[in-house]
N, C-alpha and C positions, 0 to 999 in steps of 0.2 A: 109446774116445775118449781123446785125449791130455789130460793134466791141464793146466789153464791156470795159467801162472805168475802170481805176485802182481804187480799193477801198482803198483810202489812209487812211481811219480810221482803217484799219487792221494793225497789226504789220508788220514792214518792212520785216521780215523773213517769214511771213505767205505765203505759196505757193498759197493761195486762193485769193490773192489780185486782180487778174484779172478775177475773176468769174470762172465759170465752163466751161472747154473745153470739150463739150459733145462728140465731135468726138473722142477725146482721151479716155474719160471715157467709151464710148460705146465699143471702141476697147478693153479696159481692162475687161469690163463685159457686153457682148451683151444683157443680160437680162434688162439692163437699157433702151434700145432703145424704147421699147413700151410705156414708160412713158414720152418721150421727144417730145415736140411740140413747134412751134413758138407762141409767145404771140402777142398781138395787136401791139407791137412795133417791130415785126419781129425779136425778140430775142429768141433763144432757151431756154426753161426752162422746169420745171416739175410742177405739181400741188402739192404744199407743204402742202395741207390739206389732201392729200392721203398718208396714212402711208406706203403703199406698195411702192409708188414712192420714198418717203423719204428714206426708207430702201435700195432700189435699188441704189439710189444715194450714200448713205453712203458706201455700199459695193464696188462700183466702185472707190470712192475716196480712200478707204483704200487699195485697190489693186494698184492703179496707183501712189499714193503719199507716201504710208507708207509701202508697201510691205507685206500687210496682205492678204493672199489668201483665208482664210476661216473665215468668220465672219457672225454671224446671231444673232437675238434676238427673244425671244418668243413674241407672239401676246400680245398687250396691255402693253408692256414695253417701257420705254422712249427711243426714237430714237433721239439722240442729233444732233444739227447742228455742223458739224465738224469744219467749219472755226472759229466759236467763241470759241470752246474748244481748238483749236490749239493756238489761241491768248493767252489764259490763260497760256499755257505751255511756250510760247515764252517770255512772260513777267516775268514769274518765273525764266527763264534762265538769264534774265538781272539782276534780283534781286540777284541771286546767284553770278553773275560775280563780283559784287561790293566787295564781300569778298574774291575774288580770283584774285586779281591784274587785274581786268577788263577783265578777260578771262572766258568765259562760261565753267563751268566744264562739262566734258563729260565722259561717261563710267559708269560702274555699281557701282563704289565706291560712286557715288552720288545717294542716295536712297530717294525716296519720299513715303509718306504715303497718299493714296487716301481714303478719308472718304466718304462712300456711292458710291462705284464704279458702282453699278447697274449691270444689265445684259450685258451692252454694253462694259464696261471697257475702255472707250475711252481715258481717260487721261493717264493711264499707256501705252496704245498702242502707242499713239502719242509721249509721253515722251521718251519711249524706242526707237522708230523708228528714231526720229530726233536727240536725244542726247545720246542714249545708256544708259540712266538711268535705275536703277532697282527700283522696287516698291513693297510695301506691300499694297494690296487693300482690303478694308473691306466693309462689308455691314451687315445689320441685316436680309436681305431676303435670305434664303437658296436657293430658286429657281434661284435667280439672280446670286448667286455665282456658282451654278451648271452650268449655261449657260456660264459664263465667263471661267470656268474651261474647258469647251468644246472648246471654242475659243483658249485658251492657248495650249491645247493638239493638236489642228489642225494646229498650227503655230509654228514649232520647234524653231524659233528665240526667242519666248517668254518663252520657258520652264524654263530657268534658271534665267530669268529677273524678273518675276512677281510671287509673292506668295500671296495666298488668306487667309483671316482670317474672320470668322464670329463673329460679335459682338452679343453675346448671351443675353445681357441685354440692352434693348432699352432706358433705362434711361441714359446710358453712351455713350461717344464718344471715348475717348482715354483710359479709364480704361480697363485693361486686354488686351489691344492692344499694347500699348507702354510698353515694358518690360524693366527691369532695365539695360539690356545690349544693348538696342537699341539706335541707333543714326540715325536721319533723317535730311537730308538737308532741307526738306520742307514738309509741309502737304498741301493738296489740297482738296477742297470740293465744291460741288454744292448743297447747303442745300435745304431741302424742303421749298418752298416759302409760302405756304398757311397754314392757321390755322385750316381748316376743309375740309372735302370732298366736302361739298356744295360750299365753296369758290373756290376750285380747279375746280369744274364742271362749275361754272359761268365764270371763267377765260377762260376755253376751249371754251365755247360758244362765248365769246367775240372775241377770236382768229379766230374762224370760220367766224364770222360776218365780221371781217376785211378783210378776204381773199375772201369771196364770197358775202358780202353784204346781207346775209340772216341768219336767225336764225336756228341753228341746235343743237341738243343735242348729236350728235355723238362725242365720245372722240377720234377724229382723231389724236391728237397729242401724244396719248399714255401716259403711266406712271402709275405705281402702287401707292397705297396709300402712302407707305413709301418714294416714289420718289417725290410726289407732295405736301404732307402736313404733319404736325405734330402739336400736341397740343401747342398752343401759336405761331405757325407760325415761320417764318424765324428768328425773333428777339429772341425768346425763345431758338431756336436751337443754334444760334450763342452765346448767353449768356452762355449756358451750355458749349459750346466749349471753350470759353475764360476762364471760371473758372477752367475747367479741365486742360487747357494748362499750367496754373500756377503751376501745380504739376510736370511738366516735363521741367523746365526752361533750363536745361543744355543739354537736349537730342535732341532738335530740333533747327535748325538755324532760320528758319522762319515758323511760323504758318500762313496759309492763308485760306481765304474763299471768295467765291463770295457773293456779297450783292445785291440782286435784287432791294430792295426799298431804294432809296437814303435817304428817311426820317428816316431810321433806323441808319444812320451813327452817329448822335450825341449821341445816347444812347450807341452805340458800343464804341465810343471814351471814354465815361465816364467809362465804364466797364474796358477798357484797362488801363486807369489811376488808377482805383481802385485796379487792380491786379499788379500794378507797372511794366507794360511792359517797357522795356528800350527804345524801339522805335516802332512806328507804322506808317503806311502810307497807303494811298488809291491810287491804280493804276486804272486809267480810261481806259475803252475799249469801242468799239462800233462795231456793225455789222449792216449794212444797216441803217435803221431809229432808231434802238434800241440802247440806251446807256446802258453800263454795267460797272461794277467795281469789284475789289476785294480788301479786306483789308488784309494787312500783318502786323504781329507783332512779336517781338522777346524779349526775356528776357536777351539776351547776350549783353555785352558792345561792343563798336566798336572794341576794341582790341581783345576781345574774338572771335568776328566774323572773324577778320583777321586771327586768328590762327585756324579756323575751318578746319578740314581735310576732303577734298572731296575724 
């Protein structure tokens, strides 16, 4: 097999920079073996349009890289690409280090708030495994939280590190989640990208066409309505998040969210200025041919950030 070149667009601490070591992954989880085959370039890979193959790959990665022995998601729930999710966590670690004498804070005193954790809970799992951080993970989908509860219960190392909270009002994001006594070093979010179920379905068809060169209506990439779309799409969701964040200016060091559409950035910056954010920045990321980014903002002055207790 050909050697995989280093993926230099991934974060330097991302363990997935050198691709997937399928021999090691199959050793960690033999169920993956049936999905692995050589492509036309004689490189071992899986069919990324097959949800069973993607889930098997995720299980093996979580075992081999993150010490998670028991992980599963229900059918038709979002199965996230772990290398990209890990990148977001590593970049947040760098962001936090700036306020901590350039040292990445580790341990459960550093607490993150995961908005829309889904059934997979991937951000808290990676953040706790790599940096020992604790998390409050939220979602409006009760079934998703029930599944993440099963994952936590099946992995003792997560028991004390992650707590779950259902957002009972879909109009809100932080309201009734951030309580007066709470302090979060960061928030993290992968917002719903699309404005309607139809738009989400068309996107799935395009993804399948890119992988297979043919049209298909199968929703192979998974994802429930709340994971894929909301009224007004990504910009409406992030707008609500920004306006709500201004009500908790001293309780969160950095608010952050992924932004799928670069064209939304100018409107996001305008809103952040409108709510008087002390500072905001965009951190670029990339995985393969896909470019990505997240926006981070804070209401704390530089001196207040330096005095933040991790």
